[in-house]
C-alpha positions as CSV (number, residue, x, y, z in Angstrom):
1,X,0.0,0.0,0.0
2,X,1.4,3.4,-1.0
3,X,1.8,6.1,1.7
4,X,-1.0,8.3,0.4
5,X,-3.4,5.3,0.4
6,X,-2.9,4.6,4.1
7,X,-6.3,4.6,5.9
8,X,-5.6,7.2,8.6
9,X,-4.1,9.8,6.3
10,X,-5.3,13.2,7.4
11,X,-5.8,12.2,11.0
12,X,-3.7,14.2,13.4
13,X,-2.6,12.6,16.7
14,X,-0.9,14.4,19.6
15,X,1.3,11.9,21.5
16,X,1.7,12.5,25.2
17,X,2.9,9.0,25.9
18,X,6.0,7.6,27.5
19,X,7.4,4.1,28.4
20,X,5.9,1.5,26.1
21,X,2.1,0.9,26.3
22,X,1.1,4.4,25.2
23,X,3.8,4.7,22.5
24,X,2.6,1.3,21.1
25,X,-0.9,2.7,20.6
26,X,0.4,5.8,18.8
27,X,2.9,3.7,16.7
28,X,0.0,1.6,15.4
29,X,-1.9,4.8,14.4
30,X,1.2,6.2,12.8
31,X,1.8,3.0,10.9
32,X,-1.8,3.3,9.5
33,X,-1.0,6.7,8.2
34,X,-1.9,9.2,11.0
35,X,0.2,12.3,11.4
36,X,1.6,11.7,14.9
37,X,3.3,14.5,16.8
38,X,5.2,13.3,19.9
39,X,5.1,15.9,22.7
40,X,8.5,15.6,24.4
41,X,9.5,17.0,27.7
42,X,12.6,19.3,27.9
43,X,15.8,17.4,27.8
44,X,16.8,18.1,31.5
45,X,13.5,16.5,32.6
46,X,13.9,13.4,30.5
47,X,16.1,10.5,31.7
48,X,16.7,9.6,28.1
49,X,17.6,6.0,29.1
50,X,14.2,4.8,30.3
51,X,12.1,1.9,29.2
52,X,12.4,3.1,25.6
53,X,16.2,2.9,25.8
54,X,18.7,5.3,24.4
55,X,17.2,8.0,22.1
56,X,18.8,6.7,19.0
57,X,18.8,3.1,20.1
58,X,16.8,0.3,18.3
59,X,14.0,0.2,20.9
60,X,13.3,3.9,20.9
61,X,13.4,4.1,17.1
62,X,11.1,1.2,16.9
63,X,8.6,2.5,19.4
64,X,8.5,6.0,17.9
65,X,8.7,5.4,14.2
66,X,6.7,7.5,11.8
67,X,6.3,10.3,14.3
68,X,7.2,13.9,14.3
69,X,8.2,15.7,17.6
70,X,7.9,18.9,19.5
71,X,9.3,19.8,22.9
72,X,6.9,21.4,25.4
73,X,7.0,21.9,29.1
74,X,3.4,21.4,30.1
75,X,4.1,22.6,33.6
76,X,4.7,26.1,32.2
77,X,1.7,28.3,31.1
78,X,3.3,28.9,27.7
79,X,3.8,25.1,27.1
80,X,0.2,24.4,28.0
81,X,-1.1,27.2,25.8
82,X,0.8,25.8,22.8
83,X,-0.5,22.3,23.5
84,X,-4.1,23.5,23.6
85,X,-3.6,25.4,20.4
86,X,-2.4,22.2,18.8
87,X,-5.3,20.3,20.3
88,X,-7.8,22.6,18.6
89,X,-6.9,21.1,15.2
90,X,-6.1,17.5,16.4
91,X,-8.3,14.5,15.9
92,X,-6.7,12.3,18.6
93,X,-4.8,12.7,21.8
94,X,-3.1,9.7,23.5
95,X,-1.6,9.7,27.0
96,X,-0.6,7.1,29.6
97,X,0.1,9.2,32.7
98,X,-1.0,8.0,36.1
99,X,-4.7,8.7,36.3
100,X,-4.5,12.0,38.2
101,X,-1.5,13.5,36.4
102,X,-3.3,14.7,33.3
103,X,-5.8,16.6,35.5
104,X,-3.0,18.3,37.4
105,X,-1.4,19.4,34.1
106,X,-4.7,20.6,32.6
107,X,-4.5,18.3,29.6
108,X,-7.3,15.9,30.6
109,X,-10.3,15.1,28.4
110,X,-12.7,17.7,29.8
111,X,-10.1,20.5,29.5
112,X,-9.3,19.6,25.9
113,X,-12.9,19.1,25.0
114,X,-13.5,22.8,25.8
115,X,-11.4,23.8,22.8
116,X,-12.2,20.8,20.6
117,X,-15.5,18.9,21.1
118,X,-14.5,16.4,18.3
119,X,-11.4,15.2,20.0
120,X,-10.9,11.5,20.6
121,X,-9.0,11.2,23.8
122,X,-7.2,7.9,24.5
123,X,-5.8,6.9,27.8
124,X,-3.9,3.9,29.2
125,X,-3.3,3.5,32.9
126,X,-2.0,0.8,35.1
127,X,-5.2,0.0,36.9
128,X,-8.0,2.1,35.6
129,X,-9.1,5.8,35.7
130,X,-11.0,5.3,39.0
131,X,-11.1,2.9,41.9
132,X,-8.9,2.0,44.9
133,X,-5.6,1.4,43.1
134,X,-6.1,3.8,40.1
135,X,-3.4,6.1,41.3
136,X,-0.7,3.5,41.3
137,X,1.9,3.6,38.5
138,X,1.5,0.7,36.1
139,X,4.4,-1.6,35.0
140,X,4.2,-4.6,32.6
141,X,5.8,-6.9,35.1
142,X,3.2,-6.1,37.8
143,X,0.3,-6.4,35.4
144,X,1.5,-9.8,34.2
145,X,1.5,-11.0,37.8
146,X,-1.7,-9.4,39.0
147,X,-3.5,-10.4,35.8
148,X,-2.7,-14.1,36.3
149,X,-0.4,-14.7,33.4
150,X,2.7,-15.4,35.4
151,X,0.9,-18.2,37.3
152,X,0.3,-20.2,34.1
153,X,3.7,-19.5,32.5
154,X,6.8,-21.6,33.1
155,X,7.4,-25.2,34.1
156,X,5.1,-27.0,36.6
157,X,6.2,-26.1,40.1
158,X,8.6,-23.5,38.9
159,X,6.7,-20.6,40.5
160,X,5.6,-17.4,38.7
161,X,7.4,-16.7,35.4
162,X,7.3,-13.5,33.4
163,X,6.5,-13.8,29.6
164,X,9.5,-12.9,27.5
165,X,7.9,-9.8,25.9
166,X,6.1,-6.9,27.6
167,X,2.8,-8.4,26.6
168,X,0.6,-6.3,29.0
169,X,2.1,-3.1,27.5
170,X,1.7,-4.3,23.9
171,X,-1.8,-5.5,24.2
172,X,-3.0,-2.5,26.1
173,X,-1.5,-0.3,23.3
174,X,-3.2,-2.4,20.6
175,X,-6.6,-2.4,22.4
176,X,-6.4,1.4,22.8
177,X,-5.6,1.8,19.1
178,X,-8.6,-0.3,18.2
179,X,-10.8,1.7,20.6
180,X,-9.6,4.9,19.0
181,X,-10.5,3.6,15.5
182,X,-14.1,2.8,16.7
183,X,-14.4,6.2,18.3
184,X,-13.3,7.8,15.0
185,X,-16.0,5.8,13.1
186,X,-18.6,6.8,15.7
187,X,-17.6,10.5,15.4
188,X,-18.5,10.3,11.7
189,X,-22.0,9.7,12.8
190,X,-22.4,11.8,15.9
191,X,-19.9,14.6,15.2
192,X,-18.7,14.4,18.8
193,X,-15.5,13.1,20.3
194,X,-15.2,10.8,23.3
195,X,-12.8,9.5,25.9
196,X,-11.5,6.0,25.3
197,X,-9.4,4.2,27.9
198,X,-8.1,0.9,29.0
199,X,-5.5,-0.3,31.5
200,X,-2.5,-2.7,31.7
201,X,-4.5,-4.9,34.1
202,X,-7.6,-5.0,31.9
203,X,-5.6,-5.9,28.8
204,X,-3.7,-8.6,30.6
205,X,-6.8,-10.3,32.1
206,X,-8.5,-10.2,28.7
207,X,-5.5,-12.0,27.2
208,X,-6.0,-15.0,29.5
209,X,-8.8,-16.0,27.1
210,X,-9.7,-19.7,27.6
211,X,-7.6,-20.0,30.7
212,X,-9.8,-17.3,32.4
213,X,-12.9,-19.0,31.0
214,X,-11.9,-22.3,32.7
215,X,-12.0,-20.4,36.1
216,X,-15.1,-18.3,35.4
217,X,-17.2,-21.2,34.1
218,X,-15.8,-24.3,35.9
219,X,-13.9,-22.8,38.8
220,X,-10.9,-24.7,37.4
221,X,-7.6,-23.0,38.3
222,X,-5.1,-23.5,35.4
223,X,-1.6,-24.8,36.3
224,X,1.7,-24.1,34.7
225,X,2.3,-26.5,31.8
226,X,5.7,-25.4,30.4
227,X,5.9,-26.1,26.7
228,X,2.9,-28.4,26.9
229,X,-0.5,-27.3,25.9
230,X,-2.9,-27.2,28.9
231,X,-5.4,-29.6,27.1
232,X,-4.0,-30.8,23.8
233,X,-1.4,-33.5,23.7
234,X,1.2,-33.9,22.3
235,X,2.3,-30.3,22.0
236,X,5.6,-28.9,22.9
237,X,9.4,-28.7,22.3
238,X,11.4,-31.9,22.2
239,X,15.2,-32.3,22.0
240,X,16.7,-33.9,19.0
241,X,20.2,-35.2,18.3
242,X,21.4,-31.7,17.3
243,X,18.8,-29.3,18.6
244,X,15.1,-29.3,19.2
245,X,11.8,-29.4,17.3
246,X,8.3,-28.1,18.0
247,X,5.5,-30.6,17.8
248,X,1.8,-29.8,17.7
249,X,-0.3,-32.9,17.0
250,X,-3.4,-32.1,19.1
251,X,-6.1,-33.8,17.0
252,X,-6.4,-37.5,16.2
253,X,-5.8,-36.7,12.5
254,X,-2.6,-34.8,13.3
255,X,-1.6,-37.5,15.8
256,X,-1.8,-40.2,13.2
257,X,0.1,-38.1,10.7
258,X,2.8,-37.4,13.2
259,X,3.2,-41.2,14.0
260,X,3.6,-41.8,10.3
261,X,6.3,-39.2,9.8
262,X,8.1,-40.3,13.0
263,X,8.0,-43.9,12.0
264,X,6.1,-44.8,15.2
265,X,2.9,-46.2,13.9
266,X,3.0,-48.9,16.7
267,X,1.9,-46.2,19.1
268,X,-1.4,-45.8,17.3
269,X,-2.8,-48.9,19.1
270,X,-1.1,-48.3,22.4
271,X,-3.8,-48.6,25.1
272,X,-2.6,-45.5,26.9
273,X,-2.6,-43.3,23.8
274,X,-5.5,-44.4,21.6
275,X,-7.7,-41.3,22.2
276,X,-7.2,-37.6,22.8
277,X,-8.5,-38.1,26.4
278,X,-6.0,-40.9,27.0
279,X,-3.1,-39.0,25.6
280,X,-4.0,-36.1,27.9
281,X,-4.3,-38.3,30.9
282,X,-1.0,-40.0,30.2
283,X,0.9,-37.0,28.9
284,X,4.0,-37.6,31.0
285,X,4.5,-41.1,29.7
286,X,3.7,-40.0,26.1
287,X,6.1,-37.1,26.3
288,X,8.8,-39.4,27.5
289,X,8.2,-41.8,24.6
290,X,8.2,-39.0,22.0
291,X,11.4,-37.6,23.6
292,X,13.2,-40.9,23.1
293,X,12.1,-41.0,19.5
294,X,13.2,-37.4,18.7
295,X,16.5,-37.9,20.5
296,X,17.5,-40.4,17.8
297,X,16.9,-38.0,14.9
298,X,18.3,-34.7,13.8
299,X,16.1,-31.7,13.6
300,X,16.1,-31.8,9.8
301,X,14.9,-35.4,9.9
């Protein structure tokens, strides 16, 4: 798709974000063609080596690609005045301050709405815009733990394990970008803007998906399963003679195809492995058998 064909061409976004979740939302909008202007704090107020890394490092450049920038001190009257002037012609504002900070600075939704009733105002917080812990700062690591993800990640009995990417930050950013798109569509009908917000904790809980459904519907508390799938067997990583391979043979059809490729058709009639339910019940024994088969082969084989 050519640049002038990008779907958000002509949409102006003011980016008040920092760290990762907020910048992820704006990055998505910018990738879709929006004109994103990053509002940066004066250099002496910016650590420059925070969660986005060095200014010209790969992480920072990746987070803030396709954006322009302007430096404003929002704590000064002149800086706030310039920001509100920019806001008059903006379509979207995105921020991820702690819940009360935007009000203290005078850049909250109600303040901006006074100069631009069509503004779509997007917010990401750690734990919501109201409530008993809304004023806490949000960090991906904490959201992963409080949201339940760390309890189902890692090897059985290992204890809580963090996922290898900042998944709460990333998903909160993507959810907010989607919400902003819906708000832009709704604005075409109503002519009015609105405040769209999510949180790291909300995003993380939503990502538990079927694991959360197990608890909500059956009161079943999911356990750590390592590389195994919680319900489908065999599925996981197995060592070979020169490395490792990933196997996903969850259905009976895939199980039979796997046995054919592995030269282990004799397992098809094994009394412990004949059905999906039996393979799940006897997963430890099955994984041991598959491990012995794979160890005799190279990864290419």
